[in-house]
C-alpha positions, 0 to 999 in steps of 0.5 A: 521540437526545439529544446528552447520550446520544450523548455517553455512548454514546460514552464507553462505547464508548471505554472499551473502546477503540472509536471510534463515529462517524456513517457517511453515504452516499458520504462519507469516514469517514476511518477505515474504509479498505475502505468509504472505498475503495469511495467513491473507486473508484466502478468496480464492476470496477476495474483494481487494482494490488498492488505488494509482495503478499506473501501475497495480503492486499491481493488479499483486501482488493480482492475484498471491497470490489469486485464483480469487479475485475482485479488485477495483483499483484507479489511479488519474493520466490521463496518468498513468491511461491511461497506466493502463487501456491499460493493460488487467487484467480480468473482475474481476478488475475494474479500477476507474480514482479516488482518495479516500481521506477524503472528496469528491471534486476536488483536484489538483494532481501533476504528476512527471517525474517518476510516482511512486512519483506522488502525491497531495503533493509537493515534500520536496526540501530539498536535505539533507532530500529527495533523490527525491528532484530535481525530475521534476514536469511534470503536475498538473491537477484537479481530482476527490476525493471521499471517501472510505465510499461513494464509497462503499455505492453507490456500495453496497460493504459490505466488503473489504477482503484488503486495500492497500493504497499506495498514496505517502504521502496521506495516512491518508486522504484515512484512514479517509475517510473510518471511517465508514467501520473501525467502523463497522468492514468491513475491514479485513486487511491493507496494506500501505505505511509508510514514515519515511523519509520526502519525501513530504511537508505535508506528513502523519506521520506514528505514526499517521497512527499507532495510527489510526490503533490501534484505529481501532482495526487493529493490526500491523502484520510486515513491508515489503519491507523496504527501507533505507536511506544510508544503515542505517535508515529506510526511507519507508516501507510497513506495513501490519495490520490484524483486531483483533479480 
């Protein structure tokens, strides 16, 4: 196919808001997260941690990507966990009503009307910065918090092939709680949300997360699932990292 024809086909798809790119076997696409996960995580039966499970969206993603993954899924909210536990994910999925942070203990968790926004952090009330500024707080409850290092030590888990963290601004404490696992090269890949918009008070700084990942020799693969404010600046995105070497 001539370059002129290729460019024409791309322009037609682009007019419909679609992107066309060549896919090479075992190569990163940079825009298809499920495909890239399979390139990065070569184990067909990986050990996956899903921190911030919500209703099980990431469990489904992992089960679609891999043949028979072992999944530990964490959700601290009692109401959301009840919804999660009412579903059947199979015997290879273990559900934990638990948060993972920097220290072991108990902390106050805020349940908002949209469960996807629930967090340890209060929503930023500044409407000029936060499209969720008026989100209704439904309930504050005390939840158990463990660390990633301690949880894996207690369970005898030696390796995490894929670690996902989506905890609405609480990502840094979760990562810091796994310092020993990172130091000993026992985490192969990390998928986490970066918030560039000021959605929560005291939320994790994405630049600090990038520095921490670099310090643990985790290299950025790409950004996925990008959301933009007013169609312009990046508000939040999913970042994928892999250990190197």
